[in-house]
C-alpha positions as semicolon CSV with decimal commas, in nm:
position;residue;x (nm);y (nm);z (nm)
1;M;0,009;-0,003;0,003
2;T;0,107;0,361;-0,068
3;R;0,017;0,650;0,140
4;A;-0,140;0,944;-0,058
5;A;0,143;1,180;0,050
6;V;0,411;0,952;-0,088
7;A;0,219;0,924;-0,422
8;L;0,185;1,311;-0,426
9;R;0,561;1,361;-0,369
10;D;0,660;1,135;-0,644
11;A;0,411;1,276;-0,885
12;T;0,524;1,635;-0,819
13;R;0,889;1,532;-0,881
14;R;0,786;1,364;-1,217
15;L;0,590;1,666;-1,331
16;N;0,873;1,901;-1,225
17;E;1,127;1,710;-1,413
18;A;0,917;1,729;-1,727
19;G;0,895;2,094;-1,699
20;I;0,538;2,132;-1,604
21;E;0,457;2,475;-1,458
22;D;0,283;2,470;-1,124
23;A;0,361;2,095;-1,081
24;P;0,272;2,087;-0,717
25;R;-0,062;2,243;-0,785
26;D;-0,140;2,018;-1,076
27;A;-0,035;1,704;-0,870
28;R;-0,271;1,796;-0,595
29;R;-0,561;1,850;-0,828
30;L;-0,495;1,513;-0,999
31;L;-0,468;1,333;-0,669
32;A;-0,779;1,485;-0,535
33;H;-0,956;1,372;-0,856
34;A;-0,820;1,021;-0,836
35;L;-0,931;0,992;-0,475
36;G;-1,284;1,137;-0,546
37;L;-1,214;1,441;-0,311
38;A;-1,273;1,803;-0,343
39;P;-0,930;1,968;-0,376
40;D;-0,961;2,142;-0,044
41;R;-1,010;1,819;0,134
42;L;-0,702;1,658;0,012
43;T;-0,476;1,766;0,297
44;L;-0,694;1,579;0,551
45;H;-0,636;1,249;0,358
46;L;-0,258;1,270;0,271
47;Q;-0,185;1,009;0,541
48;D;-0,443;0,765;0,406
49;E;-0,336;0,446;0,229
50;M;-0,435;0,437;-0,137
51;G;-0,625;0,152;-0,281
52;A;-0,543;-0,012;-0,611
53;A;-0,817;0,158;-0,804
54;A;-0,708;0,503;-0,672
55;K;-0,342;0,428;-0,748
56;A;-0,423;0,339;-1,096
57;A;-0,647;0,636;-1,162
58;F;-0,382;0,872;-1,026
59;E;-0,108;0,709;-1,235
60;A;-0,323;0,742;-1,549
61;A;-0,389;1,119;-1,467
62;V;-0,017;1,189;-1,409
63;T;0,073;1,005;-1,739
64;A;-0,182;1,222;-1,929
65;R;-0,043;1,534;-1,761
66;L;0,308;1,438;-1,860
67;A;0,177;1,423;-2,225
68;R;0,068;1,783;-2,161
69;Q;-0,301;1,721;-2,158
70;P;-0,461;2,007;-1,961
71;V;-0,567;1,919;-1,599
72;A;-0,918;2,031;-1,676
73;Q;-0,947;1,777;-1,956
74;I;-0,820;1,504;-1,728
75;T;-1,054;1,585;-1,436
76;G;-1,331;1,686;-1,685
77;E;-1,404;2,009;-1,501
78;R;-1,292;2,365;-1,443
79;L;-1,397;2,632;-1,197
80;F;-1,518;2,941;-1,371
81;W;-1,689;3,252;-1,200
82;G;-1,724;3,035;-0,884
83;R;-1,902;2,744;-1,056
84;S;-1,790;2,406;-1,199
85;F;-1,813;2,351;-1,580
86;R;-1,771;2,031;-1,763
87;V;-1,467;2,042;-2,009
88;T;-1,372;1,824;-2,284
89;R;-1,126;1,826;-2,583
90;D;-1,413;1,976;-2,791
91;T;-1,406;2,298;-2,595
92;L;-1,174;2,570;-2,483
93;D;-1,066;2,526;-2,119
94;P;-1,240;2,844;-1,953
95;R;-0,968;3,089;-1,834
96;P;-0,975;3,333;-1,545
97;E;-0,903;3,622;-1,791
98;T;-1,244;3,570;-1,942
99;E;-1,411;3,657;-1,620
100;T;-1,324;4,016;-1,709
101;L;-1,600;3,987;-1,974
102;V;-1,846;3,830;-1,735
103;A;-1,791;4,112;-1,476
104;E;-1,844;4,378;-1,749
105;A;-2,150;4,216;-1,874
106;L;-2,299;4,201;-1,515
107;S;-2,223;4,564;-1,449
108;L;-2,558;4,664;-1,622
109;P;-2,900;4,506;-1,644
110;F;-3,002;4,270;-1,931
111;T;-3,273;4,036;-2,011
112;R;-3,185;3,864;-2,329
113;V;-2,823;3,762;-2,413
114;L;-2,662;3,598;-2,713
115;D;-2,330;3,415;-2,668
116;L;-2,138;3,375;-3,003
117;G;-1,910;3,069;-3,001
118;T;-2,033;2,955;-2,665
119;G;-1,799;2,646;-2,624
120;T;-1,854;2,521;-2,281
121;G;-2,113;2,781;-2,223
122;C;-1,928;2,938;-1,936
123;I;-2,002;3,290;-2,034
124;L;-2,363;3,265;-2,117
125;L;-2,438;3,025;-1,827
126;S;-2,244;3,233;-1,567
127;L;-2,455;3,533;-1,670
128;L;-2,782;3,352;-1,659
129;A;-2,703;3,204;-1,314
130;D;-2,636;3,546;-1,187
131;R;-2,940;3,703;-1,354
132;P;-3,249;3,486;-1,277
133;E;-3,478;3,706;-1,485
134;A;-3,256;3,662;-1,795
135;T;-3,271;3,429;-2,086
136;G;-3,012;3,353;-2,345
137;L;-2,891;3,179;-2,667
138;G;-2,561;3,020;-2,719
139;V;-2,439;2,925;-3,066
140;D;-2,136;2,744;-3,188
141;L;-2,014;2,577;-3,511
142;S;-1,917;2,263;-3,314
143;P;-2,211;2,008;-3,237
144;S;-1,973;1,854;-2,981
145;A;-1,915;2,180;-2,799
146;L;-2,289;2,244;-2,795
147;A;-2,354;1,922;-2,626
148;V;-2,105;2,012;-2,357
149;A;-2,284;2,355;-2,311
150;R;-2,622;2,194;-2,273
151;A;-2,485;1,949;-2,018
152;N;-2,350;2,252;-1,830
153;A;-2,675;2,430;-1,835
154;G;-2,834;2,132;-1,668
155;R;-2,557;2,127;-1,416
156;L;-2,612;2,488;-1,329
157;S;-2,991;2,449;-1,327
158;V;-3,050;2,721;-1,588
159;A;-3,142;2,487;-1,887
160;D;-3,507;2,620;-1,894
161;R;-3,356;2,975;-1,973
162;A;-3,067;2,870;-2,219
163;D;-3,125;2,774;-2,577
164;F;-2,841;2,649;-2,796
165;A;-2,810;2,643;-3,183
166;L;-2,556;2,520;-3,436
167;S;-2,466;2,837;-3,617
168;D;-2,172;3,003;-3,806
169;W;-2,172;3,324;-3,601
170;F;-2,514;3,493;-3,676
171;D;-2,625;3,256;-3,959
172;A;-2,901;3,069;-3,752
173;V;-2,966;3,361;-3,515
174;C;-3,313;3,539;-3,507
175;G;-3,431;3,834;-3,304
176;Q;-3,259;4,102;-3,111
177;F;-3,057;4,095;-2,783
178;D;-2,981;4,362;-2,534
179;L;-2,650;4,187;-2,467
180;I;-2,425;4,015;-2,707
181;V;-2,103;3,856;-2,579
182;S;-1,830;3,649;-2,751
183;N;-1,489;3,504;-2,681
184;P;-1,402;3,436;-3,041
185;P;-1,090;3,275;-3,178
186;Y;-0,823;3,545;-3,202
187;I;-0,487;3,392;-3,207
188;A;-0,305;3,479;-3,528
189;A;-0,178;3,200;-3,748
190;D;0,184;3,287;-3,695
191;E;0,141;3,288;-3,307
192;M;0,015;2,928;-3,309
193;P;0,350;2,752;-3,310
194;S;0,454;2,954;-2,995
195;L;0,151;2,839;-2,788
196;S;0,218;2,600;-2,496
197;P;0,169;2,247;-2,602
198;D;-0,112;2,216;-2,337
199;V;-0,302;2,457;-2,564
200;R;-0,174;2,390;-2,911
201;N;-0,194;2,010;-2,899
202;W;-0,503;1,968;-2,695
203;E;-0,757;2,235;-2,745
204;P;-0,966;2,271;-3,060
205;E;-0,791;2,472;-3,318
206;L;-1,131;2,615;-3,450
207;A;-1,172;2,780;-3,116
208;L;-0,829;2,909;-3,105
209;T;-0,742;3,065;-3,435
210;P;-0,940;3,198;-3,736
211;G;-0,621;3,207;-3,925
212;G;-0,455;3,512;-4,082
213;D;-0,399;3,817;-3,842
214;G;-0,645;3,658;-3,587
215;L;-0,900;3,929;-3,640
216;N;-1,140;3,763;-3,887
217;A;-1,395;3,650;-3,626
218;C;-1,415;4,005;-3,493
219;R;-1,467;4,135;-3,837
220;R;-1,753;3,880;-3,886
221;I;-1,918;3,976;-3,551
222;T;-1,896;4,355;-3,590
223;A;-2,007;4,345;-3,960
224;G;-2,325;4,147;-3,854
225;V;-2,405;4,273;-3,509
226;G;-2,628;4,569;-3,619
227;A;-2,923;4,345;-3,710
228;Y;-2,932;4,158;-3,378
229;L;-2,827;4,417;-3,113
230;A;-3,129;4,593;-2,968
231;P;-3,117;4,987;-2,930
232;A;-2,896;5,077;-2,632
233;G;-2,771;4,710;-2,624
234;R;-2,407;4,621;-2,564
235;L;-2,155;4,411;-2,745
236;I;-1,861;4,272;-2,553
237;V;-1,587;4,071;-2,720
238;E;-1,275;3,918;-2,565
239;I;-0,949;4,007;-2,757
240;G;-0,581;3,922;-2,760
241;P;-0,357;4,167;-2,575
242;S;-0,231;4,338;-2,878
243;Q;-0,563;4,374;-3,060
244;G;-0,749;4,648;-2,854
245;A;-0,703;4,939;-3,100
246;A;-0,786;4,732;-3,407
247;V;-1,106;4,593;-3,264
248;A;-1,215;4,919;-3,105
249;A;-1,194;5,064;-3,456
250;M;-1,419;4,779;-3,585
251;F;-1,677;4,868;-3,304
252;A;-1,667;5,233;-3,408
253;R;-1,711;5,149;-3,790
254;A;-2,019;4,929;-3,682
255;G;-2,171;5,242;-3,538
256;L;-2,135;5,140;-3,166
257;Q;-2,087;5,420;-2,914
258;A;-1,893;5,468;-2,598
259;V;-1,625;5,208;-2,718
260;R;-1,392;5,100;-2,436
261;I;-1,092;4,867;-2,402
262;L;-1,091;4,683;-2,084
263;P;-0,798;4,536;-1,910
264;D;-0,772;4,199;-1,723
265;L;-0,625;4,172;-1,376
266;D;-0,278;4,153;-1,512
267;G;-0,331;4,493;-1,682
268;R;-0,343;4,342;-2,038
269;D;-0,614;4,453;-2,296
270;R;-0,874;4,174;-2,260
271;C;-1,216;4,298;-2,385
272;V;-1,368;4,555;-2,603
273;V;-1,717;4,687;-2,512
274;G;-1,949;4,923;-2,704
275;T;-2,307;5,027;-2,685
276;N;-2,561;5,050;-2,968
277;A;-2,738;5,385;-3,034
278;P;-3,065;5,422;-2,843
279;S;-3,395;5,425;-3,042
């Protein structure tokens, strides 16, 4: 038999030797997952002996991490905006930077929200969970991602207020919304080789890059938004840290007002927000 503390120490060493950033944190999360524990309960069980099933599950998880599979894909979930979301290889791993967009969206009232490229649904569903009077639509080009989003809507008990549709941006969208949000693919083609292998080799390329200069998705969104954004409605889009000025100019050309570039907690440009003219 092996104590959990010994297994944790060995796994941390192996991950460190492989150059995994935050190896101690990752090892703890994977061990908690293998033991069926909440991460904040792990310390209480480090002196426990591990059974054969837990040892095998932990070894499989560590092996996957050594292959640079993201921890969220291995455990199947990620915390975002204080809630747990299911994650698969068909979706982007929700990132803390995207909470900048959620915070801005929640800064003003809304009743009907559209999420373009919804992925896990983390943006749309976080907004609906915090605004019980709101309804929303999430669209994505990936049927597999939509299946994950629907499952997450059920997990968060907002399925009765969240609709989902297979759509290439606005193609299958009808009606108007007082809030439109998106975390579109924005990584330029020549930036892809420099991405961490955790991202480049494991997350869906369709959700990472539109090719070219990385701005084609924003061009599509701003070109089409006028038909779907209600008077005085807001558009909020996540961007790469070097894209603020270019995307803000697209917002202005689309006729949006009060255009602002918002930083994330690290001070990097993260979102652009603009408001439609009132009626």
